[in-house]
C-alpha positions as CSV (number, residue, x, y, z in Angstrom):
1,M,22.7,2.4,-89.2
2,H,22.6,-1.2,-87.8
3,N,24.9,-2.5,-90.6
4,K,27.3,0.4,-90.2
5,I,27.6,-0.2,-86.4
6,S,28.1,-4.0,-87.0
7,D,30.8,-3.3,-89.5
8,L,32.6,-0.9,-87.1
9,L,32.4,-3.4,-84.3
10,T,33.8,-6.1,-86.6
11,S,36.8,-3.9,-87.5
12,Q,37.4,-3.1,-83.9
13,R,37.3,-6.8,-82.9
14,S,39.8,-7.6,-85.6
15,F,42.1,-4.8,-84.5
16,F,41.8,-6.1,-80.9
17,K,42.7,-9.7,-82.0
18,E,45.9,-8.4,-83.6
19,G,47.0,-7.6,-80.0
20,K,48.1,-4.1,-80.7
21,T,46.0,-2.6,-77.9
22,K,47.8,-4.8,-75.4
23,E,51.1,-2.9,-76.1
24,I,51.6,-0.6,-73.1
25,A,53.7,1.7,-75.3
26,L,50.8,2.2,-77.8
27,R,48.4,3.0,-75.0
28,I,50.7,5.6,-73.4
29,E,51.5,7.1,-76.8
30,K,47.7,7.6,-77.6
31,L,47.0,9.0,-74.2
32,K,49.8,11.5,-74.5
33,L,48.6,12.5,-77.9
34,L,45.0,12.9,-76.5
35,K,46.3,15.2,-73.8
36,S,48.2,17.3,-76.4
37,V,45.2,17.7,-78.7
38,I,42.8,18.5,-75.8
39,E,45.3,21.3,-74.7
40,E,45.4,22.5,-78.3
41,Y,41.6,22.6,-78.5
42,E,40.8,23.8,-75.0
43,T,39.4,27.2,-76.2
44,E,37.2,25.4,-78.8
45,I,35.9,23.0,-76.2
46,C,35.0,25.8,-73.9
47,D,33.3,27.6,-76.7
48,A,31.3,24.5,-77.6
49,L,30.1,24.1,-74.0
50,F,29.0,27.7,-73.9
51,Q,27.1,27.2,-77.2
52,D,25.3,24.2,-75.8
53,F,24.1,25.7,-72.5
54,K,26.1,28.9,-71.7
55,K,28.5,27.1,-69.4
56,P,30.9,29.7,-68.0
57,K,34.6,29.2,-69.1
58,F,35.8,29.0,-65.5
59,E,33.4,26.0,-64.9
60,S,34.4,24.5,-68.3
61,V,38.1,24.6,-67.4
62,L,37.5,23.5,-63.8
63,S,35.1,20.6,-64.4
64,E,35.8,19.6,-67.9
65,T,39.2,20.3,-69.6
66,A,41.6,20.8,-66.7
67,F,39.9,18.0,-64.8
68,I,40.6,15.6,-67.7
69,I,44.1,16.8,-68.4
70,S,45.0,16.3,-64.7
71,E,43.6,12.8,-64.8
72,L,45.4,12.0,-68.0
73,D,48.7,13.0,-66.5
74,Y,48.0,10.7,-63.6
75,I,47.1,7.7,-65.7
76,I,50.1,8.2,-68.1
77,K,52.5,8.3,-65.1
78,K,51.0,5.3,-63.3
79,L,50.0,3.0,-66.2
80,K,53.1,0.9,-66.5
81,N,52.9,-0.1,-62.9
82,W,49.2,-0.7,-62.9
83,S,49.7,-3.0,-65.9
84,K,52.2,-5.3,-64.3
85,P,51.1,-8.6,-62.8
86,K,50.6,-8.2,-59.1
87,K,52.0,-10.9,-56.9
88,V,50.0,-12.1,-54.0
89,S,50.8,-14.6,-51.2
90,S,50.3,-18.2,-52.2
91,S,48.3,-20.9,-50.6
92,L,50.1,-23.6,-48.6
93,I,47.8,-26.2,-50.1
94,N,49.4,-25.4,-53.5
95,F,53.1,-25.6,-52.3
96,P,55.3,-25.0,-54.1
97,S,53.7,-22.2,-56.1
98,S,53.5,-18.4,-56.7
99,D,50.3,-16.5,-57.4
100,Y,49.6,-13.4,-59.5
101,I,46.8,-11.2,-60.7
102,Y,47.0,-10.3,-64.3
103,S,45.0,-7.4,-65.7
104,E,43.7,-7.9,-69.2
105,P,41.3,-5.8,-71.4
106,Y,37.8,-7.0,-71.9
107,G,37.8,-6.2,-75.6
108,S,35.2,-4.1,-77.4
109,C,33.7,-1.4,-75.1
110,L,30.6,0.8,-75.5
111,I,30.6,4.1,-73.7
112,I,27.3,6.1,-73.6
113,A,28.0,9.6,-72.3
114,P,25.5,12.2,-70.8
115,W,24.8,15.8,-71.6
116,N,25.5,17.5,-68.3
117,Y,29.3,17.3,-68.4
118,P,29.4,16.3,-72.0
119,F,33.2,16.5,-72.4
120,Q,34.4,15.3,-69.0
121,L,32.0,12.4,-68.7
122,A,32.8,11.2,-72.2
123,I,36.6,11.4,-72.0
124,S,37.0,10.2,-68.4
125,P,35.8,6.6,-68.9
126,L,37.2,6.5,-72.4
127,M,40.8,7.1,-71.2
128,G,40.3,4.3,-68.6
129,A,39.2,2.0,-71.3
130,I,42.1,2.8,-73.6
131,A,44.6,2.7,-70.7
132,A,43.4,-0.9,-70.0
133,G,43.9,-1.9,-73.6
134,N,40.3,-2.0,-75.0
135,T,38.8,-0.7,-78.2
136,V,36.0,1.8,-77.8
137,V,32.8,3.1,-79.4
138,L,31.8,6.3,-77.8
139,K,28.2,7.6,-78.1
140,P,28.2,11.3,-76.9
141,S,25.0,13.0,-76.0
142,E,22.9,14.5,-78.9
143,L,21.6,17.1,-76.4
144,A,25.0,18.8,-76.4
145,P,25.6,18.8,-80.2
146,N,28.5,21.3,-80.3
147,T,30.4,19.5,-77.6
148,S,29.7,16.1,-79.3
149,Q,31.1,17.4,-82.6
150,I,34.3,18.8,-81.0
151,L,34.7,15.4,-79.2
152,A,34.5,13.6,-82.5
153,D,37.0,16.0,-84.1
154,I,39.5,15.6,-81.3
155,L,39.3,11.9,-81.0
156,D,39.5,11.5,-84.8
157,K,42.9,13.2,-84.7
158,V,44.2,10.8,-82.0
159,F,42.8,7.3,-82.7
160,P,42.2,5.2,-85.8
161,K,38.5,4.2,-85.9
162,E,39.4,0.5,-85.4
163,M,40.7,1.5,-82.0
164,L,38.2,4.3,-81.0
165,A,35.2,5.6,-82.9
166,V,32.6,8.2,-82.2
167,V,29.0,7.5,-83.2
168,Q,26.6,10.4,-83.0
169,G,22.9,10.5,-83.0
170,G,19.8,10.2,-80.8
171,I,17.8,7.4,-79.2
172,P,17.6,5.2,-82.4
173,V,21.4,5.2,-82.5
174,S,21.7,4.2,-78.9
175,E,19.1,1.4,-79.4
176,A,21.1,0.2,-82.4
177,L,24.3,0.2,-80.4
178,L,22.7,-1.8,-77.6
179,K,21.6,-4.5,-80.0
180,E,25.2,-5.4,-80.5
181,K,27.1,-7.8,-78.3
182,W,29.8,-5.8,-76.4
183,D,32.5,-7.0,-74.0
184,Y,31.8,-4.1,-71.6
185,V,29.3,-1.3,-71.4
186,F,29.8,1.9,-69.5
187,F,26.7,4.2,-69.2
188,T,26.3,7.5,-67.4
189,G,22.8,9.0,-67.2
190,S,19.4,8.8,-65.4
191,V,18.1,5.8,-63.4
192,P,15.2,5.1,-65.9
193,V,17.6,5.0,-68.9
194,G,20.1,3.0,-66.9
195,K,17.4,0.3,-66.3
196,I,16.8,0.2,-70.1
197,V,20.5,-0.2,-70.8
198,A,20.8,-3.0,-68.1
199,K,17.9,-4.8,-69.6
200,A,19.3,-4.5,-73.2
201,I,22.6,-6.0,-72.3
202,A,21.4,-8.7,-69.9
203,P,20.8,-11.4,-72.5
204,N,24.5,-11.4,-73.3
205,L,25.5,-11.2,-69.6
206,T,27.6,-8.1,-70.5
207,P,29.5,-6.7,-67.6
208,S,28.8,-3.0,-67.1
209,T,29.3,0.1,-65.1
210,L,26.1,2.2,-64.6
211,E,26.7,5.8,-63.2
212,L,23.3,7.0,-62.4
213,G,21.9,9.4,-59.7
214,G,19.3,9.9,-57.1
215,K,18.1,12.3,-54.4
216,N,21.2,13.3,-52.6
217,P,20.5,14.5,-49.1
218,C,22.5,17.4,-47.6
219,I,22.2,17.3,-43.8
220,I,22.9,20.5,-41.8
221,H,23.3,19.9,-38.0
222,K,22.6,22.6,-35.5
223,S,26.4,22.8,-34.8
224,A,27.2,23.7,-38.5
225,K,28.9,26.9,-39.5
226,V,25.8,28.2,-41.3
227,Q,27.4,31.0,-43.4
228,L,30.2,28.7,-44.6
229,A,27.8,25.9,-45.3
230,A,25.6,28.2,-47.4
231,K,28.6,29.5,-49.4
232,R,29.8,26.0,-50.2
233,I,26.3,24.6,-50.9
234,V,25.5,27.5,-53.2
235,W,28.6,26.8,-55.2
236,G,28.1,23.0,-55.5
237,K,24.3,23.2,-56.1
238,Y,24.3,25.9,-58.7
239,L,27.5,24.8,-60.5
240,N,26.7,23.9,-64.1
241,G,23.2,25.3,-63.6
242,G,22.4,22.7,-61.0
243,Q,22.8,19.9,-63.6
244,T,25.3,17.8,-61.6
245,C,24.5,14.3,-60.5
246,I,26.4,14.6,-57.2
247,A,24.9,18.0,-56.3
248,P,22.8,18.3,-53.1
249,D,19.2,17.4,-54.1
250,Y,17.5,18.6,-50.9
251,I,18.5,20.1,-47.6
252,L,17.7,18.4,-44.3
253,I,18.3,21.1,-41.7
254,D,17.9,21.4,-37.9
255,S,14.7,23.5,-37.5
256,S,16.5,25.9,-35.1
257,I,18.8,27.3,-37.8
258,K,16.6,27.1,-40.9
259,E,15.8,30.8,-41.2
260,K,19.4,31.7,-40.6
261,F,20.4,29.4,-43.4
262,I,17.9,30.7,-45.9
263,D,19.1,34.2,-45.3
264,A,22.7,33.1,-45.7
265,V,21.9,31.3,-49.0
266,Q,20.2,34.4,-50.4
267,N,23.3,36.4,-49.5
268,E,25.7,33.9,-51.1
269,I,23.6,33.7,-54.3
270,I,23.8,37.5,-54.6
271,A,27.6,37.4,-53.9
272,A,28.1,34.8,-56.5
273,Y,25.7,35.8,-59.3
274,G,24.5,39.3,-58.5
275,A,21.0,40.5,-57.7
276,N,19.9,39.2,-61.1
277,P,21.6,35.9,-61.9
278,K,20.1,36.0,-65.4
279,D,22.7,38.7,-66.3
280,S,25.6,36.8,-64.7
281,P,28.2,35.5,-67.1
282,D,28.9,32.8,-64.4
283,Y,25.6,31.1,-64.4
284,A,24.8,28.3,-66.9
285,R,21.4,27.6,-68.6
286,I,19.2,24.5,-68.6
287,I,20.2,22.2,-71.5
288,N,17.0,22.4,-73.5
289,E,13.3,23.3,-73.3
290,K,12.2,19.8,-72.4
291,N,14.3,19.8,-69.2
292,F,13.2,23.4,-68.6
293,D,9.6,22.4,-68.6
294,R,10.2,19.5,-66.3
295,L,11.9,21.8,-63.8
296,A,9.4,24.7,-64.2
297,A,6.6,22.3,-63.3
298,M,8.3,21.6,-59.9
299,L,7.9,25.3,-58.9
300,E,4.1,25.2,-59.3
301,G,2.3,25.8,-56.0
302,E,5.5,25.9,-54.0
303,R,6.8,28.6,-51.6
304,Y,10.2,29.9,-52.7
305,P,11.9,32.5,-50.4
306,V,14.7,32.7,-52.9
307,G,14.6,32.7,-56.6
308,G,11.7,31.3,-58.7
309,E,12.2,33.5,-61.8
310,I,12.1,31.6,-65.1
311,D,12.4,32.4,-68.8
312,R,11.6,29.5,-71.2
313,E,13.1,31.3,-74.2
314,Q,16.5,31.5,-72.6
315,C,16.0,28.1,-70.7
316,Y,16.7,30.1,-67.6
317,I,15.7,29.2,-64.1
318,A,17.1,31.3,-61.2
319,P,18.9,29.7,-58.3
320,T,15.9,28.8,-56.2
321,L,15.0,27.5,-52.7
322,I,11.7,25.8,-52.0
323,D,10.6,26.0,-48.4
324,E,9.2,22.8,-46.8
325,P,7.7,21.1,-49.9
326,S,5.4,18.1,-49.3
327,L,7.2,14.8,-49.7
328,S,4.5,13.9,-52.3
329,S,5.2,17.0,-54.4
330,K,6.8,16.9,-57.8
331,V,10.1,18.4,-56.5
332,M,10.5,15.6,-54.0
333,E,9.5,12.7,-56.3
334,D,12.7,12.1,-58.2
335,E,16.2,13.6,-58.7
336,I,15.8,17.3,-59.5
337,F,18.9,17.8,-61.7
338,G,18.5,21.6,-61.9
339,P,18.9,24.8,-59.9
340,I,16.1,24.1,-57.4
341,L,16.9,23.3,-53.8
342,P,14.1,22.2,-51.4
343,I,14.7,22.8,-47.7
344,L,13.1,20.4,-45.2
345,S,13.6,21.0,-41.5
346,Y,13.8,18.2,-38.9
347,A,13.2,18.3,-35.2
348,S,14.9,15.0,-34.3
349,E,17.3,12.5,-35.9
350,E,14.4,10.0,-36.1
351,N,12.4,12.6,-38.1
352,M,15.4,13.1,-40.4
353,A,15.9,9.3,-40.9
354,D,12.3,8.8,-41.8
355,I,12.7,11.4,-44.7
356,I,16.0,9.8,-46.0
357,A,14.4,6.3,-45.8
358,K,11.7,7.3,-48.3
359,Y,14.3,7.3,-51.2
360,P,16.6,4.7,-52.7
361,K,20.3,4.8,-52.0
362,P,21.7,8.1,-53.4
363,L,24.8,8.8,-55.4
364,A,26.0,11.3,-52.8
365,L,25.3,12.4,-49.2
366,Y,26.6,15.5,-47.4
367,V,26.9,16.5,-43.8
368,F,27.6,19.9,-42.3
369,S,28.5,19.7,-38.7
370,E,31.1,20.6,-36.1
371,D,30.0,17.6,-34.1
372,K,32.3,14.7,-35.2
373,K,30.2,12.0,-33.5
374,F,27.2,13.1,-35.4
375,S,28.9,13.2,-38.8
376,E,30.5,9.7,-38.2
377,K,27.1,8.4,-37.2
378,I,25.5,9.6,-40.4
379,L,28.3,8.1,-42.5
380,K,27.9,4.7,-40.8
381,T,24.2,4.7,-40.8
382,Y,23.4,5.4,-44.5
383,S,24.4,3.7,-47.7
384,F,25.4,6.0,-50.6
385,G,27.9,6.3,-53.4
386,G,30.2,8.9,-51.8
387,G,30.1,12.2,-50.1
388,A,31.8,14.8,-47.9
389,I,31.7,16.4,-44.5
390,N,31.4,20.2,-44.4
391,D,31.4,20.5,-48.2
392,V,29.7,19.3,-51.4
393,V,30.8,17.8,-54.7
394,I,34.5,18.0,-53.9
395,Q,35.0,14.2,-53.4
396,I,35.2,13.9,-57.2
397,A,38.4,15.9,-57.3
398,N,40.6,13.3,-55.7
399,K,41.8,10.8,-58.5
400,K,42.5,8.2,-55.8
401,L,38.9,8.0,-54.7
402,P,36.5,5.7,-56.6
403,F,33.5,7.5,-58.0
404,G,30.3,5.5,-58.4
405,G,26.9,4.7,-57.0
406,V,25.3,1.9,-55.0
407,G,21.9,0.2,-55.5
408,N,19.6,2.5,-57.5
409,S,22.3,5.1,-58.0
410,G,24.5,2.7,-60.0
411,N,27.1,0.1,-59.9
412,G,30.9,0.1,-60.5
413,A,33.3,2.9,-60.0
414,Y,36.0,4.8,-61.8
415,H,38.6,7.6,-61.8
416,G,42.4,7.1,-61.6
417,Q,43.4,3.5,-61.1
418,H,39.8,2.6,-60.5
419,S,39.1,3.5,-64.2
420,F,41.9,1.1,-65.2
421,D,40.6,-1.6,-62.9
422,T,37.0,-1.1,-64.1
423,F,37.9,-1.8,-67.7
424,S,40.3,-4.7,-66.9
425,H,39.4,-8.3,-66.2
426,K,41.5,-9.5,-63.2
427,K,42.8,-12.9,-64.1
428,S,44.0,-15.1,-61.3
429,I,47.1,-17.2,-62.1
430,T,48.9,-19.9,-60.0
431,K,52.4,-20.8,-61.2
432,R,53.1,-24.3,-59.8
433,G,56.6,-25.6,-59.2
434,T,57.5,-29.0,-60.5
435,W,60.4,-29.9,-58.2
436,L,58.1,-31.3,-55.5
437,D,54.6,-32.9,-55.7
438,V,53.0,-33.3,-52.3
439,P,50.8,-36.4,-52.5
440,L,48.2,-35.2,-50.0
441,R,45.4,-34.2,-52.5
442,Y,45.5,-37.5,-54.5
443,A,43.4,-40.5,-54.1
444,P,43.3,-42.9,-52.4
445,Y,42.4,-40.5,-49.6
446,G,42.5,-43.0,-46.7
447,D,43.0,-41.3,-43.4
448,K,44.0,-37.9,-44.8
449,V,40.7,-36.1,-43.9
450,S,41.8,-34.7,-40.5
451,L,45.1,-33.5,-42.0
452,I,43.5,-31.7,-45.0
453,S,40.9,-30.2,-42.7
454,M,43.6,-28.8,-40.5
455,I,45.6,-27.3,-43.4
456,M,42.5,-25.8,-45.1
457,K,41.3,-24.1,-41.9
458,K,44.7,-22.8,-40.8
459,F,46.2,-21.8,-44.0
């Protein structure tokens, strides 16, 4: 395996050195072809996602295929402009000159994709890397084998392997890939695995983007519209069977409205999935038995006013609320990444702050409130990757917003132009005129100190 990967990387490096990926026309041509093939295979993609974890077709189109097609359209439309050198104002100290920022590709990129959105989270960074002019090796998740195979089939129709190749396999394959020297690494997954990736690429000082996760708080103020909050939270939390990195991980709610909220959530779950969500065609399953067992263990000894039903054979866990779990409980230790939602009440903002402070910076934070001062205070007080007021998850829908974490929840960002920028080195260039050469900077310096000090400070 190691030799095959080394040979593949060598062929991609040779292809990159030929300069073909730097041709904007080739990048656009390949991105257009990628869009066309995805549209052609949309039904097969949705079928693969259903086979992997019973993902409903509506969710597959919303969060996987249509999501990607829309972003491809945007990148194709904007790429020529993004690729042009950007002129910036020049420094007086360099007069006469003009200054530019050039975007150049890093070279050979490794993208390691996760299983929870196995199509979207493979293609989205990939198209940013291609748009920026890189070659790519993609490692899709072995936990979603049907989607991984359709990814390989689609990408093989669009790209020669020396430009983009898919390498399938489990942990040994990932380890072999990380032993190679890459020009850029993009990883989406859990915090523990993200740390392993960061450690593996550190000896080569390889630049990277790590899209991780965390315990995302969802704060519900006493002024919130409770029924609407419940409806939006039920959608965002239980979308994809709860396996969404930016889903609310736990609720922090004003104690005066907690019971009303629990009732509203129960009603909204029934409205969305029926009295028995197990029979709903609109409710996904847990990806595998290992993740099912991890989640089922979180329910042990807890009070759940809503849900709690499980079926290991079908990897089914009902949409569940856990009422006032201990902060030392399993469900409050790490990111849940499943259809289990703890509810913690707070009596004061200080009480709420103490709970949030127990966890590292999250990937997302949400606030439901009709009190704008309260919402703005929350946004300014806490550090997190991104979020929303009076909704959840939707921040990812705007291609103009960067998507990424901070601190323990990751580094770097992408989507839209941010994807192009992530996979581009920004090269600073000063073009100096030759018709005049100001002697100020040259020795002997004599009494030039005060003059150079004034110029540097003011200009």
